[in-house]
N, C-alpha and C positions, 0 to 999 in steps of 0.2 A: 448803726456802722455797716461797713459796708463789710459781709461776709468773708470774703477775698482777701481783706487788707488782716484780719483778725482771726485768729483758729476757735478758740472759743468763742461763742454766741449766745444770747438768752434765744430761750424760744421766740422761732417766728412765723407764725399764721402762712404756709406755703403749698400748694400741690405737690404732693408725691406720688408715684408710680408706683414702687415695688421696696421691700421690705424684708430682709433676712436676719435670723439670729448667729450670732458666733456658736460656734461648736460647746464651748461651756455656758452657752444661753445669759451671760454678764454683758452682753455687746451688744447691742442693734446698730444694723447698716438700713438707713431711707436713703431714696435716689429721689433727687426734688429736679428733674429736665433737668434745664441746663446750669441750674445751680450747684451740682455738684454730687455729693455723698455725701449724706450727715452720718457720725458716726455717735451714739449715745452710749455711758457707763451705767450698766443697770444693776451696779451690784448695792447700789445704795437707791433704794426706791420711795424713803418717805417725804420724800418731793419731786416734783419733774425736772429731771435733770436736764444739764447744758447741752447742746453737741460741741461737735468739731468737725469741721469740715475737713477730710482727709484728701479731696481731689486737686490736682495742682491746675485742673485748667477749666475754670469756673469758666461759663458763658460758653466756650469752644465746642464744646458737645454735648448732645444730648442724651443723660443717662436714664437709662428704660431699668431693663431688668435687671433683678440680683438673682444670682440661686449658687447655695452650698454645693460644692461639687463632693467629687465621692474623695478627694483627698482633703478633704478638708479648709480650701482655698474657697473664697469664696467671689467666683466669677462675676462679671459687667459686662452687658452690652449694649450700646450706644447705638442710638437711631441711625436707620441710615447710614453707619459704615460697617466696614468689612470683618473689624476686627475686635477680640474679646480683650476686657482688663481684667486685672483681678488683684482680689486683696489677699495677700499673702500671709498673712499673720494675723486674721481674724479678733484671736480672742487677746490682742496686744490695745491697751487705750492709748491712745493716741496715734499721731503721726508713724510711728512706731508699728504698725498693721501694715504698713509696706505694699501701697498702693500701688500697681505699676499699670500705667492708661495701655501697652498693646502687648499682650505675651502670648496671641497666638492671632495670626491672618490667614484667611480663608482666602486672599486675592481674591475674590470674586464679584468686585463691584461692591457699590456704598448702597447695598437692598438689606442690611443683617435688621430684622427685626426681633427675635426671639435668640434666647440660648441653646444652640443646637449640644444637648448636654451629652448625646451618643458620642460626642467626639471627645470630651473630658477626659482626661486620667482617672484609672481606676484605682480606688484603693481598696485595697485583699480586706476582705472580712476575717473577722478572728485573729487566732496567733500565727505569725509568719516569721521565718527566720533566715538572716541574711550571715555568710561568711561562716559554715559551720565546720571548719575544719581545725583541728587541733592547733591551740598556740594563735587561730586568731581570734580578735575580740568581736566575737559574736553579737548581731543587733536582731535582738527581740522587739516586734514592732505587733501591738493591736489594734486594730483595726473595726470601729463597728457604729453604730446608731446611738449608741448608749453615750451620752457624756454627763462624765465622771470630774471630780477635779484632783484626787490620787487614786493612786495603782498601787497594789501590793500584788509585787513580783516573788511567785517561790519556784525557784530556779531550778527545783530538783535536785540538788547536790547538799543540801539540807543550808543552803541561803536564801535568806528572806531579803528583799529590796523592797523602800518604798520608793516611787519616783513617778514619772510620767506617762504615757503608754507607750513612750519607745525608750529603751535601755539596752546598755551597751555591757559585755561580761566575759570573759575570758574562764574557758572550763579547765583544767589541772588535767584532765584524763580523759581520752576518747570513752564512749559508751552511750546509753540510750538514756535520759534524762527525760523525766515528766514535769513540765512545764506549766502553771499553775497563775493566772492571773486574778484578782480582785477589785473592782473600782467601787469608787466611796462617792457620794455628792460634798457637796460643802458642810454639810452637817456632820457629816460623818457616817451616813447610812449606807449599808451598801446596796449597788445599781445593777451588776453582774458580777460573775464568774463564769472561767472557761479555763481549759487545760488543753495540754495537747503535746506528742514524744516529739524531744527532739532527740535526733542522729549527730553526734559528735565525730566526725573521723578521724582516725589517726593520720598526722601530717609526715611524711618524709624530712628529713633532713642527711643529705650527703656528706660526706666526708670529702674536703679536700683529694681530689684523684693525683697519684705524681706521674709526671709526662712519662712516656715506654720511649722507648730509643729503638729502633730497628735498623738495620745493616742487610737485611736480604732482600734482594731483586726478587719481583714478582712472588712474592711471600704472603698470601690471603691474612689478613688480621682478623677471629673471627672474635667478635665481641662475645660471645658464651665462654670464652673460654676463662676470660678475666673476669665473669660475671660476681662470682664470689667477693672480689677484691672488689669493686663499685658499688657493692652492698652493704659492705660492711657486716655492721652487726644488726641489718633491716632485715626483717621477717620475708624472706620472699613469696609464702602463704601470702602476705597481705599485701604486700607491694608487685610492682610489675616495672621490669626496668626496658626502655628504648635508648635506640643510639640515634643523631641526626648530622647532618653535614655544616647545619647553621641555625641559631641562634632561633631564628625568627620559625623554623620549621620546630623545633623543640617546644615553643610556646604554643605551637596551633597543634602539637605532636599529630604532625603531618609529615610525608615522606621517608619516614624510618627507615635506617639500614641496618643489615645485620653479618656484614663484613666490610672490608675494604680492603685497597691494597695497597700500601706505602710506596709516596713517590718521594724523591727526593727534594728535603727539604722541612717545612714544618705544615703538619694538616691541625685543624682543632675540630675535635669531636664533639658534642654535646651529648650528654644524658640528663636523662629524666626520667624520673621515680614518678610512678604514680599511685592511689592506693587502687586498689582491684576493684574497688566497688565507688569509688567515687573518684573521676577523674581530675573534680576542683581541687582534689589535696594534692600536691605536688610538689618536685623539688627539681630543678635545673643547674647543672654544674661541668664545665669543659677540663678539658686535657688535651694535651698536645702529644702527637706521635711525632717524633723527631729524628729524619733518616739523613746522617752526616754525608753519608756516603753507601755502597753496596760495597761488603764486605763479600767475594769472592774465595772458599774454601778451597782449596786446589787437591783436592783429593778422591779416587774413585769410588763413586756410589758404587759399582758392582766390581768384586771381585771376589777368586778360589781359592780352594783348598782343593790344593794338588796331590794325588797319590799318595793320601796320609798324612802329608806335610804340615806342620803349623804352620798360621799367616802372620806376617808382622802389617797390622797398619799401621802406617807411617803420613802424621799429620803435618802439616806445613808450617815452617817457623814465623816468626813475625807476631806474636799473641804475646800475651800477659799471661794467661792462663790454659787450661786442657783441662777438661772433666769428659771421661766415657762414662756411658752408662755401666760399666761392670763395677763402676766406683774407683776407678783408677784416674789420677790428677797427671800422670807421665803424657810426654809428649806423642809417643808410641807406644802401642798394646801389642801382645803377642797373644794369639787366637787360635784354638784347635777345634770348636764348634761350628756351624753351620748359623744363620739368625740374622736380626735387622741389631746393628750398633749404631750407638747414637753419638755423636761428640759435638760437644759445646765449646768454643773457643769466645774467648774474650780480649778484644783489642782498646788499647786507651789512645782515648780522641786528648787528651788532656784535663779539659774539664769534666768528662766523664767518660765513662767505658762503657762499650758496644759489644753486644754479645752475639754471636749467629750460631745455631745448630745445624747437622748436616748428618743425614742418615746411609749407612752403608752396611750393604746387602752383603752378606758372605753366604757362598754356595758350595758345592760341593761340584769340582770337574770333571766331566763324564767324557771319555774317549766319542770322538765323533763318529758318527755311522752314515756312510754314505747309500742314500735310501735307491738311488736312480740315479743312471747315466745316459742320457736323453743324446743320441748320435746322427746328427745328419751327414751321412757317407755319400754316395757312387758320385763324386769327380775326385779329379787327381790333384787340385792346389785349393779348393775352397772347400775343404770341409769343417765341420765345427761338432765341437762337444759340449754338453750343457752339466752340473754336477750338479743334483738336486742332496740336499742331507734331511735327515730323520728331524732335527730340531734345529731354531736358531740358537746362533753362538758368534763368537769372535772367531772367524777362519781365514784361514789362503789357501789359495790350488795353485797347484802347478801340474803342467803334463811331462812325465819323464823326470821328478824330482829335479827341475833345473828352475829356472826363476819363480818364484813363488809371487802369485797375485792374489788381489783383493777380489777381483771378478771371479765366479763364477761358469763365467764362458770363456769357450775358446776360440777362435776363429782361421779361418783362411789355412787351416792345415794342409799340408800334403799328404798323400796317401802311402803311410807308413802304419810301424803298429805304435799304440802306445800305453801309458800306465797312466793313471791319477794320482796325484796325491794330495792329502787337504791336511793342514795344519792348525791344530785348537792353539789359539796363541795365549792364552791365560796362561799355560801349564806344557804349550810345547809339544803336547800329543800330536801326533802324526801317523794316519790310517793311508794306503795306499788298495787302489783298484788289482781287480783280475785286470791282467794284458785284454787292449780293445782292438777289434782288426777291423779296419774298413771296409768294405765292399768296393768294387769297381767291376769294370769289364772295360775289354776290345772295341771299338767300334765297326771292326772290320776284322775279315781272317779269311785266310788263300787259300784251301784244302787241295791244290795241288801236289804233294810231296815232296817239296822243296827243300824241307826241313825248315822252313820260316814261316807263323802265323797256319801251321795246317790245322790247328783247333781252337775252340772258342771254349772258356769255359768261364767263368764267375771269381774274380781274382782273389782267394785269402776263403775262397770256401771251404777250403778241404780244414782251414780252422774254427769253423764256427759249426758245432751242433745241429743238427736237424734241422737242416736248409734244404729246401727242396726247390730245386729248378727245372721249367720246364719252355719249351719250344715252339711255337706257333709260325705257321705262313700266313701270308698277307691274307688268307681267306679266314682265319681262327682252325687253321686244322691243325690239331697236335702232331708232332713230326717225330720228338724226341722228348725224353726225362733224361736229365742229365742227374748221376751220379756225381756228389759234390766232392766225392775224395778221387773221380776219376781224373785223367789226361783233359776232359772235354771233350765235343761232340765233332764229329769228322766230318759233316756234310752230306750225311748220307740217309736216305728214309728206306729201311728194310732192305740196308745194304745196298741199295741204289743212289747214286750222288746225285743232288738236289741241284736246281737252276740255279746261276747267279741270283741275286732277288736279296733284298729286306726281307729281315725276319724278326719276328717280338719275341721278347725274352718276361716270363714272372717268375718272379725270387721270392721266396715265402720263408721268412725270416723262424727263429724260433720262440720269438717273443709274439710271435702273429702277426709282424709287418711284415707287407707286401709291396713288392719295385716293381715295375714293369718298363720295358725299353724297347727299344729295337736295335739291330746291328744287322751289317753289310756282309752277305757271301758272295766272294768275287774268285772266279776259275779265271 
């Protein structure tokens, strides 16, 4: 009969090129060149067994070599072809052995002569475990060259199971378990034994996290502040918590964040909790930060106690509740102590309430202190005064207690006497300076005895203590030292009149500053 038309055949003499046994040694496979791969059931050897042709393409390929791979599949090479076939279930009698013609293509041309075993997938030797997080179905697998028919598993928690070389089991608690396996042949004789410690890691389950409503603008949200709420009953010493802007990053454990500044609308935050020892044991959940609008609590953040008086902190209208860190739920509170006060207000948005918290610092108002007044004089109408305070504050400034201004500089002042006033705006305290005398001089004088401009003197020099005035000729010769309290220089040197010319002056003030210039003597 044609072997290709009837799967089960009597033994026919034919040349074979390769043989291979299944892993349980009960099935034999033989290649017969172009006649395919024959399977022999060896479970009953009282007579020569019939064969089954397990290849669907008899005559189209030349079947050459068979080799049992480390993954317990039997691989098949076809002479002159660049691909491998495989018998995926070699222990199964019949076409259920699942032969596939092309499982690996080398794409190197039609010249494959033998099996390149170094490219075949490796099977781990001994015991191996997959899915080792609590709550998962753990896969326990044994790989070796020992061919057994039955296996006894001791799972280390008191459970004994009979099965194959691969089983699945769900452990009830985290911990270290010593897993043992014993193999037996068809007659019940032990063939091997092995054992290995298996660690089942505690795996987190995150409880649902309530959405967070925010109403403050430019208000960074630090996740560590809510960490205990997110972890719930989970032990922080066992689990690590991280935060992400999208689910993909959370699953990859990539690009974690520690804070976020909420924007208007809805922002989704992904929370990942890992076992600190094994990051394969984790859980991921999300929650939303919802910002319906930004609430601005209209209250001064810096306020002052004035002259020992109590201060009323007044919260704005428009909220359904008020709570101060003093414990008061009144809208306004009376304080008499410096420090930070926090106010939490709640606004009703219909479907939900949103709260906002502000901090108010209360300090004692101090009397303003003028540290320095810088005068730029020596002009008839373009003088300036700058007021320097000893500390920062909320001040207004005035010359001669007239109109107050926020700038501490006064420009374009005429040659007059001035007094500076500084007002502290929080409590209205006002301080004033001593009188200021702007210095100036005449550009010329005429000492001819007519009673007009007969003397040259620094204007206002009499009103400033410890001022020094000296006069020089054009060659630098000292002509006279003028007494600031006197009427001035009369245009003489040692009692004799000096000629008409330009003369130079030097004025050294009590603060050490020096001013020089020149004027004309006319006769």
